[in-house]
N, C-alpha and C positions, 0 to 999 in steps of 0.2 A: 353408445358413448364413444366419442372419438379419442384415439390415443395419439399423443404428440410426443415423439422421441427426439425432437430437435434440441440440440445443445447450443449454449451461448458460444459465440465466436469472438476471437481476439479482434477481428475487424470491426466489431460493434462496440469496442471499449472507447470511452471518452475520459480523459484525465485532466482535471483542472488543479493546478497548484497555485494558490492565491487566486487571482482572477485570470490566470494565463492558461489557455488551452494548450496542453503539451502535445503538439503535432508529432514530434519525434519520439513518442513513447514506444519503447521496444518490449517492455515487460513491467509488471507491477506485482508485488507480493506484500501481503500484510496479514498480521495475525493478532489474536487476542489470547493472552495467557493468564492463568491463575495459579498461584502457589498452593500446593496441596501436599499434605503429609498425613500418614496414618497416626492415630492417637493410640499409643500402647498404654495399658494399665495392667490390671491383674490378668495373668495368663500369658500365653504365647502369641495370641492373635490380636490384631487391632480391634478396638471397640467402635471406632468411627474414623472417618476421614475429615480432617479439619481444613478449612479453606482460608487463604490469606489474601495478599495483595493481588490486584489485577493490573496487567501491563499490556501495552500495545506497541508493536514495532512492525517494520516493514522495509522494503527496498524498492526503489523505482529505477528502472533501466531506461535510459534515453540517449539520444544522439548528443554529440558534443556541442552542436550549435544551440540546442535547448539549454544545456548546462551553462553556456556563456551568457544567455539571456538572464537566467536565474542568478548567476554570479554578479552581473551588473545590478540586478534588483537588490541584492544583498550587500551592496556597497563594496564589492570586490571579493566576497566569499559567500557561498551558499550556506556556510555554517552560521551566518548571521541572521538567516531567515527564520521567522516564526510565523507560520501560516496554517491554513487548512488545505487538505487535499480531498477532492471530490472525485470518486470513481464511479462511473455509470456504465452499465453494460446491458445489452439487449437492444433489439430493434423493433419498436412498437409497430412500425409499418408492416413488419412481417408477422405480427401477431404475438411477439415476445412480450413478456412482462418486463418492464423497465426496473432494474435493480440499481439502487444508488447507495453507496457507502461513503460516509464522510469521516475522514480521519481528522480530528480536531487538534489544533496546536502542534502540528508536526515540526520537528527540528531535525535537520540532517546531522549525522554523527561523523561522516567521513566524506571526503571528496577526492577521488584519485583519478588520474588520467593515464591511459596506456594505449600505445600504438604498437603494432607488430608488422613486420614485413608482409606486404601483400594486402594489408587492410585497405578497404575502399572508403571507410568512414570510421570515426571513433564512436564506440559505444561505452557509456559510463554507467556505473552502478552507484546509487546514492542510498545508503542505509539511513533509516530514520526511526525516531521514537515519536509517539503521539500520546496525547492526554486521554483521548476517548475515541470510540468508534460508534457512529450513529448509522443505523440501517433504515432505508426507506424503500418501499415497494410501491410502484405505480401501476 
């Protein structure tokens, strides 16, 4: 049995927001959360753990030129955009399994720009909320 310890690489990530391939992607982070709390009744110790609402959030880091394209698509603000984000990673030509996560109905919650002395380019972080996450393995 062959053992493969190869890890996925950032170089193999593809990010689509709407129908736009984000060439200037510098980072992507997304998570699924569920509300949980212990149910206390008779005695000192919880009897079970109860589950509540599920939520999805994340943050995409990209170059300022990509932000400007999205801003134009949103009619002057990325905060106006409601779309999907598709994140794929893996390189099937290298024998990797292609993993695709789709964040459905993303909406950005903040858009800030910042330059510092010595910067060669602007990097922006756009936090977002999503309605759902769909996983696909190819």
